[in-house]
N, C-alpha and C positions, 0 to 999 in steps of 0.2 A: 504493500500499499503506500501510495507516494504522500509524503508529508510537506505541505507547503508553508511557506514562512506566512506569519500573520503580520508582519511590520519590517519595513524598510527604512532605515535611518537615510536622511539626504543631507548634501553637504550645506545647504540654507534653503531659505522659502524664497519668494518672489524676487527679494533683493539679498546682497551678502550679509547684511546687518540683522537679518531675520533668522535668529537661530534660537532654539534648536528647531530642526524640520523633521517630518517623517510622514510617510504612509502607512495606514495599518488597518487592520479588520478588527472590529469589536467581536466578532465571532465568525469563525472558519479561516480558512487561508486565503491569501490574494490570489486572486485568479491571472496573476502574471508571472513570467520566467524572463530575468534580464540575461538575454544571450549574448550580450556586448555593450561596452561603456558603463556609464554611471547616470543615467538620467536623472535629472533634477526636478524640481517643485513645478515650473512651469512646462517642461516637457511631459510631465506626466498628465498636468490638465489638458495639454494639447492632443496627448496620444488618446486619452480616454474618451474626449469629447470627439475626436476624429474617429476613433472605432465605431461609436455608437452610429455616428453619421453613415459611415460606408457599410454598416451593418444592415441598417434600415434603408438603405439605397438599393443593396442587392435584393433584399426581401421584397420591396415594391417592384422593382423592375426585372427580377430575375437574372441581371448581367453583373459581371464584374464591376467593383467601383473603388475608387481612389478619392483621397482628399489631402490637399496641402494645407496644413494648420499653421496659424502664426498668431500669438498671443491671444488665445482662445477663441478665434473665429477662424473659419475656412477662407485662404485667399483663392481657393479654387476647389471644385468638386467636380466628379464626372462618373459617368458608367462607360463600359466598353466590352467589345467581344472578347476581349483578353484583358488581363490585368494592367500590362504593359500600355495597351491603348487608353485603358481608364487613367492611369497616373500621368501618361503624357497630355491628355487634354485637361486634366486637373491642374496640372503645374504650367500649363501654357495658357490657362486663362490670365494670369496675372503673374508672369515670370519675375517680376522685379519685386513683388510683395513675398513671392515664394522663396525668396533667398533667405536661407537659414531656417526652412520650415521643418515640420515635425509631420511625417508622412504615415498616413493610416491606409491599408488595403485590406479588403474584404477577404482575399482568398490567400493560400499559399504563396508566399514570395518565391519565384522561379529566377532562375539565372538571367534570363532575359531582361526582367524587370529590374533586378538588383544593378545589372550592368548599366542600364540607363541612368539611375541613380547615382551610380559611383562618380562622374565627373562634377556633379553639381553640389554646391554648399547646402549642406541639410544637417539639421540636429538629431535626426534618428528616425526610426520607422517602427510601426506597430503592425503585426499581422496575426492571424491564426497559427501560422506556421511558416518554416522556410525550409527551401530544399537545401541538401547540403552544400551544392556548389554556390547557391544564393548566399548562404550564410559566410562561406569563406570569401565571398566577394566584399560583403558587408561588413565583416569585422576587420577587413584590412583597410577600410576607409577611414580616413583622419587620424592615420598613424596608429591604428586599434584601438580608438577612444570612441568611435561611432556607436551612438545608442541603439540597440536592437532590443525590442520587446515583443516576446510572443505572450499572447492572450488565449485564454481559455474561450472558445466561440460559445461554449453551453454555459457559461457564467450567467447567472440570473440575479440581478442585485435586490437588494430588499424594496419592497414597495414604498417605505418611507426614507426620505432623504433629510438629512441635517447638515447646517453650516453655522459657523459662529461669526459674528460681526460686532466687534467691540464688547467683547466677552459675553453677548446676548445670543443664544442658540436659536436659530430659525428652523421650523420643521415644516415638510410640505411632501405631497403624495408625489412620485416621481411622475414627470410627464410621460405616461405610456401610451399616449393617443396614436393609434394607427392611421397613418396618412396613406389613403388609397383614393380610388375613382368615385367612391360615393360621396366625397368632398365637393366633387366637382359637378354635381348634378343641378344645382340650384343656379342656372345661367339667367342673367337678369337684363341682359342687353338684348337689344333687337337681333343682333346676329347671335343664334344659337350653337353655330357650328363650331365645336372644338374637335378636330380630328385625333385619332388615337396618339399619333406621334407627339401632338401638342400637350396632350393629356399626361403623356409620360413625362415631358419636359417641366410641365407645371408640378407634378409629383416631386421632381427632382428639386425643383426650387422650394418647395414648402417645406420637404425633408431636410435640405440644407439649412433653411431659416430655423428651423427647430435647435440648430446647435451653432447658431449666430448670433452673437451679442446685440441685443436690441438696442434701438429701433433698426429694422433690418429689411432690406429688399435686395431681391436677386433676379437677374436675367438670366436665362437659359436658353440655349440653341443646341438640337441634336445630342443631346445627353450631356452637356456640358455647361455648367455654369460660367458664364463670361463675364459676368459684372456682380460683385456682391458689395453691397453699401452697409455696413456694421457700424453698431455703436453710436448712431447719431441721435441728437435730442429732437431733431425735426425732421417729419416724415418726407419732405420735399428734398431735403439734404440727402438722405437716404437716397431717393429716387435719382437724383443728380449725380451722387457719387458713384452709385452702382452703374448709372448710365454713360458716365464717362469712361469707366473701366470696360464696359461692354463696347464702346466706341473705340478704345485703343486695342482691343483685341481684334476688331474688325479691319481698323487700319494696318495692323500687322500681317494682314492677309493680301494687301494690296501689291502688285507687281513691283513698284518703286521700293518696296521694304523687302519684299523676298528676294530681290535683286542687288541689295546692298553689297559693294565691293569689300567686304572685312578683310582686314590684314591677316595672313595666315599666323596661326599661333594665339589668336585671341580667346581668353577665357570664356566660358558660357555667359558668366554674370556681367563681363564688360559688354558683351554683345547684346545681352537684355536692356543694359542700362542706356547702351548707345541708340538701340530703336526707340525706346522709351522718350529719349531726348529729341531723336529725329522728327517723331511723329507729333510732337508736342509744340507749344508756343515758343519754346526757348531754343529751337533747332539751330539758332545762330551760334550757340554755344559749341555745338560738334562739328559746324561746318565754317568755322572761322579758319584763317590761315594759321598754320602752327598746331591747330586742334584736329582737324580731319586727318591729318598724315599719321597721326599716332593709331587710329584705328580702321583707315580705309586705305586702299591701294590706289585709289582715285578719287577725287571730289565728287560727290553725289549731287543731283539736282535738288534743288528745294522742293519738297513736299508742299505744294502751294495751298492756302486756307481754302480756295475755291475747289480745288481738285479733291482735298479732303471732304468737304461736303458733299461733292457729287458722288463720291465713293461711299459715303454713310447713307445717302439717300436709296441706296441700293440693298441696305440691310430690310429682311423682311423674314416674317414667321418666328420672330422672338416670343418665347412666353416669359411672364413677369409674375412673380409671387411676393407677397407683402405680409410680413408677420402680424400685422394690425391693420385697421381699415386705413383707407385713403381719406383725410378729412376734407379735402379740396381737389377739383378738376384740375389743377395745375400739375397734378402727378403724371395723370395720364397725357396731358400735353407734353411733358418732358419725355415721358416713355415711349410715345409714339415716333419720335425723332430718332430712336435707336432701333425702328422696325418692329415695335411690340405689337402683336395681334391677338395673343391670349392672355389674360389675366386672371389669377385667383387671389382672392383676398377676401378677409372675414365679412365685411359689411358692417352695418350698424352705426355709420356716421349719420349726423343730422343733416349732411348735404349728400347722402347717396344718390339723390335724384341728380344732382348737378354732375357727380362724377360718372354717372350711368349716360347723362346726356351727352358728355364729352365722348365717351368710348363710341356711343351711336354716330358720333358726327365723322367719326374716324374707321367705322366698320368693325371696331374691335369686339371681340367675345369676351364676357367676363363673368366669371363664376363668384358667388358669394359662399365661401367655405362655412362661415358661421364659427370658425373656431381660431383663437388666437394662439400666437406661438412665441411669446416672449422667453427670452432666456438670458439670464445674468448669473 
């Protein structure tokens, strides 16, 4: 009979001055095994939130799932026909934010996925298992200090969860809400057509939001969360932030970006950062004389504002989820600029009629789920 550890001492908490620090089980053993490295407090927060997310994504879609977590919110989440495809898409949503991420994988990590992870700056990975070859690759990463966590996929947490803030204990029932197509039945707009692919994308958006710091909004396209706005005090700021990230994802697909003449030997993070500057408003920083020579073999053309807008106008079929109701129609106005055609949100605002009216103006189909997905 395997004896599981009940407690693991950590180097420190969220910050180096916060000691002592540990994770522990009040009853039973920890459902994890450390196969490499020495994960810290925030690592475990990212790992355990990420694991819940990918586990639910796989249960809802039947596909492999992956998430790229940073500071207890996903930078990206996606499904795929293979685990490698899922993580490529999850990391590709926002590669700048995924720098130093904690990776969550729904299935046994294989050598192909581990080989893809190897060159990128990352804090660690959590998965239900690892092939011997994958484990060898990951254990060699970061001079042998890379964090590798194996989690029991059959672990079921207690129904009540607790946390302490300022010496006061908070207690609540775990959010065990199952997110499935029944939540998408109440379509309140004139356009009632939400095809199956869009329903899947809306489910991915809602499950992603369930593990994203609130307020939060997520744009999803073809199984990939392409823009996530997390932790904003205003709903419209969530929509704008997530929309800008979705726009950046789409701009990276333009032929001008795909054809950038990068200097040989440039590291992945430098490529990601260069692209982020090139497609943004401060492109002059990377195209100035003396600057472009460090990253390009020849000076690229400016990606003009009009060109970018024309390309963004071809975005279409995007699904959008919100963890709470939209209070004003301005959220819809912003969303449609990023090609949103399908929306799932709780409903219940005193201005629902205005939000529906703006959706009808653009032919957007919107379902009221009736459920809120706050996460803190």
